[in-house]
C-alpha positions as CSV (number, residue, x, y, z in Angstrom):
1,X,5.5,-11.2,20.6
2,X,7.5,-13.8,18.8
3,X,11.3,-13.3,18.5
4,X,11.2,-13.6,14.7
5,X,8.5,-11.0,14.4
6,X,10.4,-8.7,16.8
7,X,13.6,-9.1,14.6
8,X,11.6,-8.3,11.5
9,X,10.2,-5.2,13.0
10,X,13.6,-4.0,14.1
11,X,15.0,-4.8,10.6
12,X,12.1,-2.8,9.0
13,X,12.9,0.2,11.1
14,X,16.6,-0.1,10.5
15,X,16.1,-0.3,6.7
16,X,13.7,2.7,6.5
17,X,15.9,4.9,8.6
18,X,19.1,3.4,7.1
19,X,18.0,4.2,3.5
20,X,17.7,7.9,4.5
21,X,21.0,7.9,6.4
22,X,22.8,6.2,3.6
23,X,21.6,8.8,1.0
24,X,22.6,11.6,3.5
25,X,26.0,10.0,4.0
26,X,26.6,9.8,0.3
27,X,25.6,13.4,-0.1
28,X,27.9,14.5,2.7
29,X,30.7,12.4,1.3
30,X,30.3,14.0,-2.1
31,X,30.3,17.4,-0.7
32,X,33.3,16.6,1.4
33,X,35.2,15.4,-1.6
34,X,34.4,18.6,-3.5
35,X,35.4,20.7,-0.6
36,X,38.6,18.7,0.0
37,X,39.5,19.1,-3.7
38,X,38.9,22.8,-3.5
39,X,41.0,23.1,-0.3
40,X,43.9,21.5,-2.0
41,X,43.7,23.3,-5.3
42,X,42.1,26.6,-4.4
43,X,42.6,27.9,-0.9
44,X,41.3,31.3,-1.9
45,X,38.2,29.8,-3.3
46,X,37.6,28.1,0.0
47,X,37.9,31.3,1.9
48,X,35.6,33.1,-0.5
49,X,33.1,30.2,-0.1
50,X,33.1,30.6,3.7
51,X,32.8,34.4,3.6
52,X,29.9,34.0,1.2
53,X,28.1,31.2,3.1
54,X,28.0,32.9,6.6
55,X,26.2,36.1,5.6
56,X,23.9,34.3,3.2
57,X,22.7,32.0,6.0
58,X,21.7,35.1,8.0
59,X,19.7,36.3,5.0
60,X,18.0,33.0,4.2
61,X,17.2,31.7,7.7
62,X,13.9,33.3,8.9
63,X,14.2,31.9,12.4
64,X,15.7,33.6,15.5
65,X,19.4,34.4,16.0
66,X,20.4,31.2,17.9
67,X,19.1,29.1,15.0
68,X,21.2,31.1,12.6
69,X,24.3,30.8,14.8
70,X,23.9,27.1,15.0
71,X,24.1,26.8,11.2
72,X,27.0,29.2,11.1
73,X,28.7,26.8,13.6
74,X,28.0,23.9,11.2
75,X,29.5,25.8,8.3
76,X,32.8,26.2,10.2
77,X,32.8,22.6,11.4
78,X,32.0,21.4,7.9
79,X,33.7,23.9,5.6
80,X,31.8,24.5,2.4
81,X,29.7,21.4,2.9
82,X,27.8,23.1,5.8
83,X,26.3,25.6,3.5
84,X,25.0,23.0,1.0
85,X,23.9,20.8,3.9
86,X,21.6,23.6,5.1
87,X,19.7,23.3,1.8
88,X,19.5,19.5,2.0
89,X,18.5,19.3,5.6
90,X,17.9,22.6,7.5
91,X,15.8,24.6,5.1
92,X,12.0,24.6,4.9
93,X,11.6,27.4,2.4
94,X,8.4,29.5,2.3
95,X,7.4,28.4,-1.2
96,X,8.3,24.7,-0.9
97,X,5.7,22.3,-2.3
98,X,4.8,21.1,1.2
99,X,4.1,24.6,2.5
100,X,2.1,25.5,-0.5
101,X,0.0,22.4,0.0
102,X,-0.5,23.2,3.7
103,X,-1.6,26.7,3.1
104,X,-4.0,25.6,0.4
105,X,-5.6,23.0,2.7
106,X,-5.8,25.5,5.5
107,X,-7.6,28.0,3.2
108,X,-10.1,25.4,2.0
109,X,-10.8,24.1,5.5
110,X,-10.8,27.6,7.1
111,X,-13.5,28.8,4.8
112,X,-15.9,26.4,6.7
113,X,-14.9,27.9,10.1
114,X,-16.4,31.4,10.4
115,X,-15.5,33.7,13.3
116,X,-18.6,34.6,15.3
117,X,-18.3,38.3,16.1
118,X,-20.8,38.2,19.0
119,X,-19.0,35.4,20.8
120,X,-15.6,37.1,20.3
121,X,-17.1,40.3,21.7
122,X,-18.4,38.6,24.8
123,X,-15.1,36.9,25.4
124,X,-13.3,40.3,25.1
125,X,-15.7,41.9,27.5
126,X,-15.5,39.2,30.1
127,X,-11.7,39.0,29.9
128,X,-10.4,42.4,28.7
129,X,-6.8,41.7,29.6
130,X,-6.8,38.7,27.4
131,X,-8.7,40.5,24.5
132,X,-5.5,41.3,22.5
133,X,-4.4,37.7,22.3
134,X,-8.0,36.6,21.5
135,X,-8.1,39.1,18.7
136,X,-4.9,37.8,17.3
137,X,-6.0,34.2,17.4
138,X,-9.4,35.0,15.8
139,X,-7.6,36.8,12.9
140,X,-5.4,33.7,12.6
141,X,-8.5,31.6,12.0
142,X,-9.2,30.1,15.4
143,X,-12.6,31.1,16.7
144,X,-13.6,31.2,20.4
145,X,-16.6,29.2,21.7
146,X,-18.6,29.8,24.8
147,X,-19.7,27.6,27.6
148,X,-18.1,24.4,26.2
149,X,-18.5,21.5,28.6
150,X,-14.8,20.7,29.0
151,X,-13.0,18.5,31.4
152,X,-9.3,18.2,32.4
153,X,-7.5,14.9,33.0
154,X,-4.3,15.1,35.1
155,X,-3.0,11.7,34.0
156,X,-3.4,9.1,31.3
157,X,-5.0,6.7,33.8
158,X,-7.7,9.3,34.6
159,X,-8.2,9.8,30.8
160,X,-8.5,6.2,29.9
161,X,-12.1,5.3,31.0
162,X,-13.6,8.4,29.4
163,X,-11.6,8.0,26.1
164,X,-12.6,4.3,25.8
165,X,-16.3,5.1,26.5
166,X,-16.3,7.8,23.8
167,X,-14.7,5.5,21.3
168,X,-17.2,2.8,22.0
169,X,-20.1,5.3,21.5
170,X,-19.0,6.5,18.1
171,X,-21.8,6.3,15.5
172,X,-20.4,8.2,12.5
173,X,-16.6,8.6,12.6
174,X,-13.5,8.5,14.7
175,X,-10.5,10.6,13.7
176,X,-7.1,10.0,15.5
177,X,-3.9,11.9,15.0
178,X,-0.8,10.9,17.0
179,X,2.9,11.7,17.1
180,X,3.7,8.4,18.8
181,X,1.7,5.1,18.5
182,X,3.5,2.2,20.1
183,X,2.1,-1.3,20.3
184,X,1.2,-2.6,23.7
185,X,-1.9,-3.1,25.9
186,X,-3.3,0.4,25.2
187,X,-3.1,0.0,21.4
188,X,-4.5,-3.5,21.5
189,X,-7.6,-2.3,23.4
190,X,-8.0,0.7,21.2
191,X,-7.5,-1.3,18.0
192,X,-10.2,-3.8,19.1
193,X,-12.7,-1.0,19.5
194,X,-11.7,0.6,16.1
195,X,-12.2,-2.8,14.3
196,X,-15.6,-3.2,15.9
197,X,-16.6,0.3,14.9
198,X,-15.6,-0.3,11.3
199,X,-17.8,-3.4,11.2
200,X,-20.6,-1.2,12.4
201,X,-20.1,1.2,9.5
202,X,-18.2,3.9,11.4
203,X,-15.5,5.8,9.4
204,X,-12.1,5.5,11.2
205,X,-9.1,7.7,10.0
206,X,-5.8,7.2,11.7
207,X,-3.0,9.7,11.0
208,X,0.5,9.0,12.5
209,X,3.7,11.0,12.3
210,X,6.0,8.7,10.3
211,X,9.1,9.5,12.4
212,X,7.4,9.5,15.8
213,X,5.6,6.2,15.1
214,X,8.5,4.6,13.3
215,X,8.8,1.8,15.8
216,X,5.2,0.7,15.3
217,X,5.0,1.4,11.6
218,X,6.0,-2.0,10.3
219,X,4.6,-3.7,7.2
220,X,2.7,-6.1,9.5
221,X,1.2,-3.2,11.5
222,X,0.1,-1.4,8.3
223,X,-1.3,-4.5,6.8
224,X,-3.4,-5.4,9.9
225,X,-4.7,-1.9,10.4
226,X,-5.7,-1.5,6.7
227,X,-7.2,-5.0,6.6
228,X,-9.5,-4.0,9.5
229,X,-10.9,-1.2,7.2
230,X,-9.1,1.7,9.0
231,X,-8.0,4.5,6.7
232,X,-4.3,4.8,7.7
233,X,-2.0,7.6,6.7
234,X,1.4,8.9,7.6
235,X,2.6,12.5,7.9
236,X,5.7,13.3,5.9
237,X,7.2,9.9,5.3
238,X,10.9,10.2,6.1
239,X,12.2,8.3,3.1
240,X,9.8,9.8,0.6
241,X,11.9,13.0,-0.2
242,X,15.5,12.1,0.8
243,X,16.9,15.2,-0.7
244,X,15.0,17.2,1.9
245,X,15.3,15.0,5.0
246,X,12.2,15.8,7.1
247,X,13.3,14.7,10.6
248,X,12.9,18.3,11.9
249,X,9.4,19.1,10.6
250,X,6.9,16.7,12.2
251,X,3.3,16.7,13.4
252,X,3.5,16.6,17.2
253,X,-0.3,17.0,17.5
254,X,-2.4,14.6,19.5
255,X,-6.1,14.5,18.7
256,X,-9.0,12.1,19.2
257,X,-12.3,13.2,17.6
258,X,-15.6,11.4,17.7
259,X,-18.7,12.3,15.6
260,X,-18.1,16.1,15.8
261,X,-19.3,15.9,19.4
262,X,-16.2,15.0,21.5
263,X,-12.5,16.0,21.1
264,X,-9.4,15.2,23.1
265,X,-6.1,17.0,23.0
266,X,-3.0,17.2,25.2
267,X,0.4,15.6,25.6
268,X,-0.8,11.9,25.7
269,X,0.2,9.6,22.9
270,X,-1.2,6.1,22.3
271,X,1.5,4.2,24.2
272,X,1.5,2.2,27.4
273,X,3.8,4.6,29.4
274,X,1.4,7.5,28.9
275,X,-1.3,5.5,30.7
276,X,0.9,4.3,33.5
277,X,1.0,0.8,32.1
278,X,4.8,0.8,31.7
279,X,7.5,2.5,33.8
280,X,10.3,4.0,31.8
281,X,11.4,7.1,33.7
282,X,9.5,6.7,37.0
283,X,5.9,7.9,37.0
284,X,4.9,9.4,33.7
285,X,3.0,12.6,34.5
286,X,0.9,13.8,31.6
287,X,-2.4,15.5,30.9
288,X,-5.2,16.1,28.4
289,X,-8.5,17.8,28.0
290,X,-11.9,16.6,26.8
291,X,-14.0,19.2,24.9
292,X,-17.6,19.0,23.7
293,X,-19.9,21.3,21.8
294,X,-19.2,23.7,18.9
295,X,-15.4,23.9,19.7
296,X,-15.0,20.3,18.5
297,X,-15.6,21.6,15.0
298,X,-12.4,23.6,15.3
299,X,-10.5,20.5,16.4
300,X,-11.9,18.6,13.4
301,X,-10.7,21.4,11.2
302,X,-7.1,21.1,12.6
303,X,-7.2,17.3,11.8
304,X,-8.7,17.9,8.4
305,X,-5.9,20.2,7.3
306,X,-3.2,17.6,8.3
307,X,-5.2,14.8,6.7
308,X,-5.5,16.7,3.4
309,X,-1.8,17.6,3.5
310,X,-0.9,13.9,4.1
311,X,-3.3,12.2,1.7
312,X,-4.4,14.8,-0.8
313,X,-8.0,13.9,0.2
314,X,-10.4,16.3,2.0
315,X,-12.7,15.5,4.9
316,X,-16.0,17.4,5.3
317,X,-16.4,19.2,8.6
318,X,-19.5,18.4,10.8
319,X,-22.3,21.0,10.5
320,X,-21.9,23.9,12.9
321,X,-23.9,23.9,16.1
322,X,-26.1,26.8,17.3
323,X,-24.7,29.2,19.9
324,X,-26.0,28.9,23.4
325,X,-28.7,31.4,24.2
326,X,-27.6,32.0,27.8
327,X,-24.0,33.3,28.1
328,X,-22.0,31.6,30.9
329,X,-18.7,33.5,30.9
330,X,-16.4,30.5,30.2
331,X,-14.6,30.2,26.8
332,X,-12.4,27.8,24.9
333,X,-10.4,28.4,21.7
334,X,-8.7,25.3,20.0
335,X,-5.6,26.4,18.1
336,X,-2.8,25.0,16.0
337,X,0.4,26.1,14.3
338,X,3.5,24.9,12.6
339,X,6.5,25.7,10.4
340,X,4.4,26.4,7.3
341,X,3.3,29.6,9.1
342,X,6.7,30.8,10.2
343,X,7.7,33.5,11.0
344,X,4.1,34.3,12.1
345,X,3.4,31.0,13.9
346,X,0.2,31.3,16.0
347,X,1.7,28.9,18.6
348,X,4.8,30.9,19.2
349,X,2.9,34.2,19.1
350,X,0.3,33.0,21.5
351,X,2.8,32.0,24.2
352,X,4.7,35.3,23.7
353,X,1.4,37.2,24.2
354,X,0.4,35.2,27.3
355,X,3.7,35.9,28.9
356,X,3.5,39.6,28.1
357,X,-0.1,39.9,29.3
358,X,0.4,38.1,32.7
359,X,-0.2,40.5,35.6
360,X,0.1,38.4,38.8
361,X,1.0,34.7,38.2
362,X,2.4,32.6,35.4
363,X,2.9,28.9,35.9
364,X,4.1,26.5,33.2
365,X,4.9,22.8,32.9
366,X,7.2,21.6,30.1
367,X,9.5,18.5,29.7
368,X,12.0,20.5,27.7
369,X,13.2,24.1,28.2
370,X,15.1,25.1,25.0
371,X,14.3,28.7,24.7
372,X,15.0,31.4,22.1
373,X,16.4,34.6,23.5
374,X,13.1,36.5,23.0
375,X,11.1,34.1,25.1
376,X,13.8,33.8,27.8
377,X,13.9,37.6,28.1
378,X,10.1,37.8,28.2
379,X,10.0,35.4,31.1
380,X,12.6,37.3,33.0
381,X,11.0,40.6,32.2
382,X,7.7,39.3,33.6
383,X,9.4,38.1,36.8
384,X,11.2,41.4,37.3
385,X,8.0,43.3,36.9
386,X,6.5,41.5,39.8
387,X,4.7,38.5,38.2
388,X,5.2,35.2,40.1
389,X,6.7,33.1,37.3
390,X,7.2,29.4,38.0
391,X,8.4,26.6,35.6
392,X,8.0,22.9,36.4
393,X,10.4,20.5,34.8
394,X,11.0,16.7,35.1
395,X,13.4,15.5,37.7
396,X,13.9,12.3,35.8
397,X,14.4,13.0,32.1
398,X,14.3,11.0,28.9
399,X,16.9,12.8,26.8
400,X,20.1,13.7,28.6
401,X,21.4,16.1,25.9
402,X,18.2,18.1,25.9
403,X,18.1,18.1,29.7
404,X,21.7,19.5,29.7
405,X,20.5,22.4,27.5
406,X,17.5,22.9,29.8
407,X,19.7,23.0,32.9
408,X,22.0,25.6,31.1
409,X,18.9,27.8,30.5
410,X,18.0,27.7,34.2
411,X,20.7,30.2,35.0
412,X,19.4,33.3,33.3
413,X,15.9,32.5,34.4
414,X,16.8,31.9,38.1
415,X,19.0,35.0,38.2
416,X,16.1,37.0,36.7
417,X,13.6,35.9,39.4
418,X,11.9,33.0,37.7
419,X,11.4,30.0,40.0
420,X,12.2,26.6,38.7
421,X,11.0,23.3,40.1
422,X,11.9,19.6,39.2
423,X,9.2,17.0,39.6
424,X,10.7,14.2,41.7
425,X,8.4,11.2,41.1
426,X,9.4,10.8,37.5
427,X,9.1,12.3,34.0
428,X,6.8,15.3,33.7
429,X,5.6,15.3,30.1
430,X,2.5,17.5,30.6
431,X,2.3,20.8,28.7
432,X,0.2,23.1,30.9
433,X,0.0,26.9,31.5
434,X,-2.0,29.0,33.8
435,X,-1.9,32.8,33.9
436,X,-3.5,34.9,36.7
437,X,-5.9,32.1,37.5
438,X,-8.0,33.2,34.6
439,X,-6.4,31.7,31.5
440,X,-5.1,28.2,30.9
441,X,-3.6,26.2,28.0
442,X,-3.4,22.4,27.6
443,X,-2.0,20.9,24.5
444,X,1.1,19.4,22.8
445,X,3.4,22.5,23.0
446,X,6.7,22.2,24.7
447,X,8.8,25.3,25.5
448,X,11.5,24.4,23.0
449,X,12.6,25.2,19.4
450,X,10.9,22.2,17.9
451,X,7.4,23.0,19.3
452,X,7.7,26.8,18.6
453,X,9.4,26.7,15.2
454,X,9.6,23.2,13.7
455,X,6.7,21.0,14.8
456,X,3.0,21.2,14.0
457,X,1.3,21.6,17.3
458,X,-2.2,22.0,18.7
459,X,-3.9,22.8,22.0
460,X,-6.8,24.6,23.7
461,X,-6.9,28.0,25.2
462,X,-9.3,28.4,28.1
463,X,-10.5,31.6,29.8
464,X,-12.6,31.2,32.8
465,X,-14.5,28.1,33.9
466,X,-13.8,24.8,35.6
467,X,-10.9,23.7,33.4
468,X,-8.8,26.7,34.4
469,X,-9.4,25.9,38.0
470,X,-8.6,22.2,37.4
471,X,-5.3,22.9,35.6
472,X,-4.3,25.4,38.4
473,X,-5.0,22.7,41.0
474,X,-2.9,20.2,39.1
475,X,0.0,22.6,39.0
476,X,-0.3,23.0,42.8
477,X,-0.2,19.2,43.1
478,X,2.9,19.1,40.9
479,X,4.7,21.7,43.0
480,X,4.0,19.7,46.2
481,X,5.9,16.8,44.6
482,X,8.7,18.9,43.2
483,X,12.1,20.2,44.4
484,X,12.9,23.9,43.9
485,X,16.2,24.7,42.2
486,X,18.0,27.7,43.5
487,X,20.5,30.0,41.7
488,X,23.2,29.1,44.2
489,X,22.7,25.4,43.6
490,X,22.8,25.9,39.8
491,X,26.1,27.8,40.1
492,X,27.7,24.9,42.0
493,X,27.6,22.6,38.9
494,X,31.0,21.1,38.0
495,X,33.2,22.7,35.4
496,X,32.9,19.8,33.0
497,X,29.1,19.8,33.2
498,X,29.1,23.6,32.5
499,X,31.3,23.1,29.4
500,X,29.2,20.3,28.0
501,X,26.0,22.3,28.6
502,X,27.4,25.4,27.0
503,X,28.6,23.5,23.9
504,X,25.2,21.6,23.5
505,X,23.5,25.0,23.9
506,X,25.1,26.1,20.6
507,X,23.3,23.2,18.9
508,X,20.1,23.6,20.8
509,X,18.0,24.9,17.9
510,X,18.8,21.7,15.9
511,X,17.8,19.3,18.7
């Protein structure tokens, strides 16, 4: 890449983010000036404002207690301005134009996605312990499918040949949604296939999160992609609505869909490090699943909702496939969720239900461990009831401040009987869960506030079948390359580190 082009790309990113930050700075400055004037001329008015702001935040914020406490802290750090800043930055009110648009798109797409009572009944009969969470997901609009021919990929390098073959085989359409797209060898190779497919008459839709893909989203990139005939859209452009800065409410979903026949989801973005083409934090350990059959229609529905929200245009779903005549006892249920559904977010509820229903074992991988009190207590309660609960974290991390909060959260979990491991070869970015050797999840969901409250996420829930066994085997392989953290070791942290972790933990819901 030429130096001049690199500088133009950096300038583009700086200008786009800078315009938002400048408006935000002006807003804060104005608020600060008003508060400063009030403090000098009306001390009593300032006190009344503070006393009014704190209880009102507790009424307005629909999220869990630590999120509310974080905003209360901001109010005290930024007297007066903190309350108004919440409306400019922290709120995503139930009846906002965005949430209304999302719910409308979900209703329109959901009408094309019927729940098949017979399949739901077979799943409940085959896995009675998991029946309550299956019933909840069905009522939330996410059907179960039987005997899907699914495959698990324990790394980006393993995923690559299958993904490229499926892209080359596309005859009707390719739909891709990514949180991060970064230019490099992977994107160059994928882009070459997409251009060729467009020339063959294949519809290609590419949906990127505007903030996650900010580095790649230059004028030159957008021009080349659109010139190739690819329909390119961005979710929630960060500088479109500067009065409600949208850094916190992103689409973190990763989907690749081909012809209604094949669907991929997991933690892998379209960037070189995810495919072991570039080393940033040691070995980048990630995973994904490939799903075929009727379940792909549910994945298409998840993409269609986000596409309609982002562009105002609807995409037709592929026709439904016939159910298999011979039951096989293995089931898959694609799912999604996000802040437009809070406080009844299917992603957050699903993880809570899985933790509560686990009877023997519960193994989870996550790159970030920023838990609300309810989920932390649920994990400890499961461990104290005799469930073997293990959490696998990266030994080499990408965000030091988030890792500090994760380390702080180890204490209560370790003391409560949860076992915690750190993956030593590099950065563990995979998002996997296995419960009782019968249920497994692979998707984009981290165990943190963003994934459970503020991001749009997706994944696939498996009960029975080969994928559950493959994910369980991957977790065993991860443990063999991990170091267990003990409660005694955690207690020996230095005083300064403990203080920093405790302070950052107060701001954890905003990270």
